[in-house]
C-alpha positions as CSV (number, residue, x, y, z in Angstrom):
1,X,12.7,15.4,-3.1
2,X,11.1,13.2,-6.2
3,X,7.7,12.5,-6.5
4,X,6.8,8.8,-7.7
5,X,3.7,8.4,-9.4
6,X,3.4,5.2,-11.6
7,X,1.6,5.6,-14.6
8,X,0.9,1.4,-14.2
9,X,-1.5,2.4,-11.5
10,X,-4.6,4.5,-11.2
11,X,-3.8,8.2,-10.5
12,X,-4.1,10.2,-7.2
13,X,-7.3,11.6,-6.2
14,X,-6.2,14.6,-6.3
15,X,-3.1,17.0,-5.9
16,X,-0.6,14.7,-4.3
17,X,2.1,12.2,-4.8
18,X,1.4,8.3,-4.4
19,X,4.8,8.3,-3.1
20,X,7.9,10.7,-2.2
21,X,11.6,9.7,-2.1
22,X,13.4,11.9,-0.1
23,X,17.1,11.2,0.3
24,X,17.3,7.3,1.3
25,X,13.5,7.4,2.3
26,X,10.6,6.2,0.6
27,X,7.3,7.5,2.1
28,X,4.0,6.5,0.0
29,X,0.9,8.2,0.9
30,X,-2.2,5.9,1.7
31,X,-3.2,3.6,-1.2
32,X,-6.9,2.0,-1.5
33,X,-7.9,-0.7,-4.1
34,X,-9.1,1.2,-7.1
35,X,-7.5,-0.4,-10.2
36,X,-6.4,1.8,-13.5
37,X,-9.5,0.8,-14.9
38,X,-11.3,2.4,-12.3
39,X,-12.7,-1.3,-10.6
40,X,-12.8,-2.0,-6.6
41,X,-13.1,-5.6,-6.1
42,X,-15.0,-6.9,-3.7
43,X,-13.8,-8.2,-0.5
44,X,-10.8,-7.0,1.8
45,X,-8.1,-9.3,1.0
46,X,-8.4,-8.9,-2.9
47,X,-8.7,-5.5,-2.0
48,X,-5.3,-5.8,-0.1
49,X,-3.8,-7.8,-2.9
50,X,-4.4,-4.6,-5.5
51,X,-3.3,-2.4,-2.9
52,X,0.0,-4.3,-2.2
53,X,0.7,-4.4,-6.1
54,X,-0.1,-0.2,-6.5
55,X,2.6,-0.1,-3.3
56,X,5.3,-2.4,-5.2
57,X,4.8,0.1,-8.1
58,X,5.4,3.0,-6.7
59,X,8.2,1.5,-4.4
60,X,9.9,0.3,-8.0
61,X,9.9,3.8,-9.8
62,X,12.5,4.4,-7.1
63,X,14.3,1.1,-7.8
64,X,13.0,-0.8,-4.4
65,X,10.7,-3.2,-3.5
66,X,8.8,-4.8,-0.4
67,X,12.7,-5.8,1.0
68,X,13.1,-2.5,1.3
69,X,10.1,-1.7,3.5
70,X,10.5,-0.9,7.5
71,X,6.9,-0.4,8.2
72,X,3.2,-1.1,6.9
73,X,0.2,0.9,8.2
74,X,-2.9,-0.2,7.0
75,X,-6.5,0.5,8.2
76,X,-9.5,-1.6,7.9
77,X,-13.0,-0.5,8.7
78,X,-14.0,-3.7,9.9
79,X,-12.6,-5.8,12.9
80,X,-13.6,-9.3,10.7
81,X,-11.8,-7.5,7.9
82,X,-8.2,-8.1,10.1
83,X,-7.5,-11.8,8.8
84,X,-8.3,-10.8,5.2
85,X,-5.9,-8.2,5.3
86,X,-3.2,-10.0,6.9
87,X,-3.6,-13.0,4.6
88,X,-2.9,-10.7,1.8
89,X,0.0,-9.2,3.7
90,X,1.3,-12.5,4.5
91,X,1.7,-13.7,0.9
92,X,2.5,-10.1,-0.1
93,X,5.9,-10.9,2.4
94,X,6.6,-14.0,2.1
95,X,9.4,-14.3,0.7
96,X,11.5,-11.7,2.5
97,X,13.9,-13.1,4.5
98,X,13.5,-9.6,7.4
99,X,9.4,-9.1,7.6
100,X,8.9,-5.1,7.6
101,X,7.3,-3.9,11.0
102,X,3.5,-3.6,10.6
103,X,0.7,-1.7,12.0
104,X,-3.5,-2.6,11.8
105,X,-6.2,-0.2,12.8
106,X,-9.3,0.0,12.8
107,X,-11.4,2.9,11.2
108,X,-14.5,4.2,10.7
109,X,-14.1,4.4,6.9
110,X,-12.7,6.1,4.0
111,X,-13.7,8.6,1.0
112,X,-16.0,6.1,-0.6
113,X,-17.8,3.2,1.4
114,X,-16.7,0.6,-1.3
115,X,-13.1,1.0,-0.1
116,X,-12.6,-1.5,2.8
117,X,-8.5,-1.4,3.5
118,X,-6.2,1.7,3.0
119,X,-2.2,0.3,3.7
120,X,0.7,2.8,3.1
121,X,4.6,1.9,3.3
122,X,7.6,3.5,4.4
123,X,10.9,2.3,2.8
124,X,14.5,2.6,3.2
125,X,17.0,2.6,0.4
126,X,19.9,0.4,1.8
127,X,23.7,0.7,1.0
């Protein structure tokens, strides 16, 4: 196994890796919208954009991109945030010929109340 922790994104909150590469599989930890400068954007759509950028950086550490993603699993804290999340996801996947599977769940909250969305990815190296 190989840890994937890009320096371009905020460090993990604890003793874990942002992602793990194990053979052809890459699994990411759930990512929150904490920018590398410590700021958190307002609104679920802006937060989801930050999270998708972090996921891109994690996958790139092992030479992968969103075309390798099998599934995105996302969590939002409010039902009314679903359209904003989906707009960000659709932008992130717009150029993909095959769209990843996607799960979206409503949860009661995250580690800090200003976080509105958390997303994780599962990817597979092809070939």
